[in-house]
C-alpha positions as CSV (number, residue, x, y, z in Angstrom):
1,M,-21.5,115.6,51.7
2,K,-22.6,113.5,48.6
3,V,-21.7,110.3,50.2
4,V,-23.9,111.2,53.2
5,K,-26.8,112.0,50.8
6,I,-26.4,108.8,49.1
7,I,-26.2,107.0,52.3
8,L,-29.3,108.7,53.6
9,S,-31.2,108.0,50.4
10,I,-30.6,104.2,50.6
11,F,-31.4,104.1,54.1
12,G,-34.6,106.1,53.7
13,T,-35.5,103.8,50.7
14,L,-34.9,100.6,52.8
15,V,-37.1,102.0,55.7
16,S,-40.0,103.1,53.6
17,A,-39.8,99.7,51.7
18,F,-40.0,97.9,55.1
19,A,-42.8,100.1,56.2
20,M,-44.9,99.2,53.0
21,V,-44.2,95.6,53.5
22,C,-45.4,95.7,57.1
23,L,-48.5,97.7,55.9
24,C,-49.2,95.2,53.3
25,W,-48.7,92.2,55.6
26,G,-51.0,93.8,58.0
27,L,-53.7,94.1,55.6
28,L,-53.5,90.7,54.3
29,Y,-53.4,89.5,58.0
30,L,-56.6,91.3,58.7
31,C,-58.5,90.2,55.6
32,I,-57.5,86.8,54.7
33,S,-58.0,84.0,57.2
34,P,-55.2,81.5,55.8
35,V,-52.6,84.3,56.1
36,K,-53.7,85.1,59.8
37,D,-53.7,81.2,60.6
38,W,-50.2,80.6,59.0
39,T,-48.9,83.9,60.6
40,D,-50.0,82.8,64.0
41,K,-48.8,79.4,63.5
42,N,-45.3,80.2,62.2
43,I,-44.5,83.6,63.4
44,F,-46.3,84.2,66.6
45,K,-45.9,80.4,67.6
46,T,-49.5,80.4,69.1
47,E,-51.8,77.4,69.1
48,T,-55.3,77.0,70.2
49,V,-55.9,74.5,73.0
50,E,-59.4,73.2,73.9
51,E,-59.9,73.3,77.5
52,V,-61.8,70.2,78.9
53,E,-64.0,70.6,81.9
54,S,-63.5,68.1,84.2
55,P,-66.6,67.2,86.7
56,T,-65.8,69.3,89.9
57,E,-66.0,67.5,93.2
58,Q,-66.7,69.4,96.2
59,T,-64.2,68.5,98.8
60,S,-64.0,70.0,102.3
61,Q,-61.2,70.3,104.7
62,I,-61.0,71.2,108.3
63,I,-57.8,73.1,109.3
64,D,-56.9,73.8,112.8
65,Y,-55.1,77.2,112.9
66,E,-54.0,78.4,116.2
67,N,-56.7,76.8,117.9
68,K,-59.4,78.1,115.5
69,I,-61.2,75.6,113.3
70,I,-61.5,76.6,109.7
71,K,-63.7,74.6,107.1
72,V,-62.3,75.1,103.4
73,E,-64.5,73.9,100.5
74,V,-62.8,73.6,97.2
């Protein structure tokens, strides 16, 4: 019975320490921009990609579908 209490005590300590580390990291993540950038880059593997708009050209196609003519513009 003493062994079980010791094991549960150690387990509870580890779980509470892990919870405290997660809470502190979350607070730093929300408050400090370099921490957020490092976390996003190294842990979540996200990178921002800038989208470049290309000039859109309207093209039209005429499709014959079962003897019905359909004009499609893209």
